[in-house]
C-alpha positions as CSV (number, residue, x, y, z in Angstrom):
1,M,-13.8,16.3,-12.6
2,T,-17.5,17.2,-12.2
3,S,-20.7,15.6,-13.8
4,R,-24.3,16.1,-13.2
5,R,-26.9,13.4,-13.6
6,M,-30.7,13.9,-13.8
7,T,-33.1,11.1,-13.0
8,R,-36.7,11.0,-13.8
9,G,-39.5,8.7,-12.6
10,S,-42.8,9.1,-10.7
11,N,-41.1,11.3,-8.2
12,P,-39.9,14.9,-9.0
13,V,-36.8,15.3,-10.9
14,T,-33.7,14.9,-8.8
15,S,-30.0,15.7,-9.7
16,T,-26.6,14.4,-8.2
17,T,-23.3,16.0,-8.7
18,S,-20.2,13.8,-9.1
19,R,-16.7,14.9,-8.5
20,Q,-13.1,13.4,-8.3
21,T,-10.0,14.3,-6.5
22,V,-6.8,12.5,-7.1
23,V,-4.6,12.4,-4.2
24,P,-1.0,12.2,-5.5
25,P,1.6,9.9,-3.9
26,Q,2.8,10.7,-0.6
27,S,0.4,13.5,0.1
28,G,-3.2,14.3,1.4
29,C,-6.2,16.3,1.0
30,A,-9.4,17.2,2.8
31,V,-12.9,17.4,0.9
32,R,-15.9,18.9,2.2
33,V,-18.9,16.5,1.8
34,M,-22.4,16.6,2.7
35,G,-24.5,14.1,4.5
36,G,-26.1,11.4,2.4
37,S,-23.1,11.3,-0.2
38,L,-21.6,8.2,-1.6
39,I,-17.8,8.4,-1.4
40,R,-15.5,5.8,-3.4
41,V,-11.7,5.5,-2.7
42,V,-10.2,3.9,-5.8
43,D,-6.6,2.4,-5.7
44,L,-5.6,3.7,-9.1
45,E,-2.7,1.5,-9.7
46,G,-2.7,-1.2,-7.1
47,H,-1.1,-2.1,-3.8
48,Q,-1.4,1.4,-2.5
49,V,-2.7,2.1,1.3
50,G,-4.8,5.1,2.0
51,D,-5.1,6.5,5.5
52,M,-8.6,7.9,5.9
53,W,-10.2,10.1,8.4
54,A,-13.8,11.4,8.6
55,I,-14.5,14.7,10.9
56,D,-17.9,16.2,11.7
57,R,-18.1,19.6,10.0
58,A,-20.6,20.8,12.6
59,D,-18.4,20.0,15.4
60,P,-14.9,19.3,14.3
61,H,-13.9,17.8,17.9
62,R,-16.1,14.6,16.8
63,W,-14.6,12.3,14.1
64,L,-14.4,8.6,13.1
65,A,-12.9,6.9,16.1
66,T,-11.4,3.5,15.1
67,A,-11.2,2.3,18.9
68,H,-14.9,3.0,19.4
69,T,-16.0,1.6,16.2
70,R,-14.3,-1.7,17.2
71,D,-15.9,-1.6,20.7
72,R,-19.4,-0.9,19.3
73,L,-19.1,-3.6,16.4
74,E,-17.0,-6.0,18.4
75,R,-15.0,-6.5,15.1
76,L,-11.6,-5.6,13.8
77,F,-13.3,-3.8,10.8
78,P,-16.9,-3.3,9.7
79,R,-18.8,-5.4,7.4
80,V,-20.6,-3.9,4.3
81,G,-23.8,-2.3,5.6
82,E,-22.3,-1.4,9.1
83,A,-21.2,1.9,10.3
84,F,-18.0,3.5,11.6
85,T,-18.6,5.6,14.7
86,D,-17.5,8.8,16.4
87,Q,-16.1,9.1,20.1
88,L,-19.8,9.0,21.4
89,G,-20.5,5.7,19.6
90,E,-22.9,7.4,17.1
91,P,-22.7,6.6,13.4
92,I,-20.7,8.9,11.0
93,L,-20.0,6.8,8.1
94,Q,-21.4,3.7,6.6
95,L,-19.4,1.0,4.6
96,T,-21.6,0.4,1.6
97,A,-19.4,-1.6,-0.8
98,D,-15.9,-3.2,-1.2
99,T,-14.5,-4.6,-4.5
100,S,-11.0,-5.2,-3.0
101,P,-9.8,-8.5,-1.5
102,G,-11.1,-6.8,1.8
103,S,-7.7,-6.3,3.6
104,H,-8.1,-3.0,5.7
105,D,-6.8,-1.9,9.0
106,M,-8.0,0.0,12.2
107,L,-5.0,-0.8,14.4
108,Y,-2.0,1.2,13.1
109,P,-1.6,4.9,13.6
110,P,-0.6,7.1,10.7
111,C,3.1,6.9,9.8
112,N,5.1,9.7,11.3
113,A,8.6,11.5,11.0
114,P,9.8,9.6,14.2
115,L,9.0,6.3,12.5
116,Y,11.2,7.0,9.5
117,E,13.9,8.5,11.5
118,S,14.2,5.2,13.4
119,A,15.1,3.7,10.1
120,G,17.5,6.3,9.3
121,L,15.3,8.3,6.8
122,F,15.0,12.0,7.8
123,D,12.7,14.5,6.4
124,H,10.5,11.8,4.8
125,P,7.0,12.4,3.7
126,N,4.5,10.9,6.1
127,C,0.7,10.6,6.8
128,H,0.8,12.3,10.1
129,D,2.3,15.7,8.7
130,N,0.2,15.2,5.4
131,F,-3.1,14.8,7.5
132,L,-2.1,18.1,9.4
133,R,-1.4,19.9,6.2
134,A,-4.7,18.9,4.8
135,V,-6.8,19.8,7.7
136,S,-5.0,23.0,8.2
137,A,-5.7,24.0,4.4
138,A,-9.4,23.5,5.2
139,G,-9.3,25.6,8.1
140,L,-9.4,23.1,10.8
141,S,-7.5,22.7,14.1
142,L,-7.8,19.4,16.0
143,P,-6.4,18.8,19.5
144,V,-4.9,15.4,18.3
145,V,-4.2,13.5,15.2
146,P,-7.0,10.6,15.3
147,D,-6.0,7.2,14.3
148,P,-7.0,6.6,10.7
149,V,-8.7,3.7,8.9
150,N,-6.0,2.3,6.8
151,L,-7.7,1.3,3.6
152,F,-6.3,-1.6,1.6
153,Q,-3.6,-2.1,4.4
154,N,-2.7,-5.8,4.6
155,S,-1.9,-6.2,8.3
156,A,-4.4,-8.7,9.8
157,P,-3.2,-10.1,13.2
158,Q,-1.7,-13.6,13.2
159,P,-3.0,-16.4,15.3
160,D,-0.1,-15.8,17.8
161,G,-1.1,-12.0,18.0
162,T,1.8,-10.8,15.9
163,L,1.1,-7.8,13.6
164,T,3.0,-8.0,10.2
165,V,2.4,-5.5,7.4
166,G,2.4,-7.1,3.9
167,V,1.9,-5.8,0.4
168,A,-1.4,-4.2,0.0
169,A,-3.6,-6.8,-1.7
170,S,-5.7,-4.3,-3.7
171,R,-5.5,-4.3,-7.4
172,A,-5.7,-1.4,-9.9
173,G,-9.1,-0.1,-10.0
174,D,-10.2,-1.7,-6.7
175,S,-12.5,0.4,-4.6
176,I,-14.2,0.7,-1.3
177,A,-17.3,2.9,-0.8
178,F,-19.0,4.8,1.9
179,R,-22.1,6.6,2.7
180,T,-21.8,9.8,4.8
181,L,-24.1,10.0,7.7
182,R,-23.8,13.7,8.6
183,D,-21.9,16.7,6.7
184,L,-18.2,15.7,6.9
185,W,-14.5,16.7,6.1
186,F,-13.3,13.6,4.4
187,V,-9.5,13.3,4.7
188,L,-7.3,10.8,2.7
189,T,-3.6,10.4,2.4
190,S,-1.8,8.4,-0.1
191,C,0.6,6.3,2.4
192,S,4.0,7.4,2.1
193,V,5.9,4.2,3.1
194,D,8.3,3.4,0.4
195,N,10.8,1.6,2.6
196,W,8.8,-1.5,3.4
197,P,6.5,-3.9,1.5
198,T,3.3,-2.0,2.5
199,N,2.8,-0.2,-0.9
200,N,4.9,-2.7,-2.8
201,H,8.0,-0.5,-2.3
202,R,6.4,2.3,-4.5
203,C,3.7,5.0,-3.6
204,T,1.0,5.7,-6.1
205,P,-2.0,7.8,-6.4
206,L,-5.5,7.4,-5.0
207,A,-8.9,8.7,-6.3
208,I,-11.7,10.0,-4.2
209,Q,-15.0,9.9,-6.1
210,I,-18.0,11.6,-4.5
211,T,-21.5,11.6,-5.6
212,D,-23.4,14.4,-3.8
213,P,-27.4,14.5,-3.8
214,D,-28.5,17.9,-4.7
215,A,-32.1,17.5,-4.2
């Protein structure tokens, strides 16, 4: 879905282009986004985790690094107005709004085939492989699969240090929004976990809504 909005005032006319991509359950996609764009990730049906990555288009060997973001902010997750950083500690994506209950994660890796195989589930869709398919379709090749930002994931550490993943607290229509701080590939997978409470035992779609400034 694409729409164009014109804005008039004391300044010259500017326009913005809006587009939406729906990520089906247990799949992923990579979207090309310019710097200064607004990205909203919407949980369409509720209780669905999304694994998110941001990759520098000019230098694909730089990406949103969760460990470096935690180190620079000294927090488990940024506050609204704060930025995620790349491996060099330079801002790459700013958190601008969050209408969800605010449960997100930057500790867990993407689910992968061995995780499901350990539970007796073979050939199961997983975010690791869905990420690789998405970036390959975009013409990218990364040396590793970076750890993602797990949007809407309900896995805050307990006082004793235990990590327990509960049902995502997000409701239908809840969203989280970001401002891109450079030209990016924005990658999102709709988490594939259906054998654990993570996604309320069912996987559902997510929407990526992007508003690009044209001028």
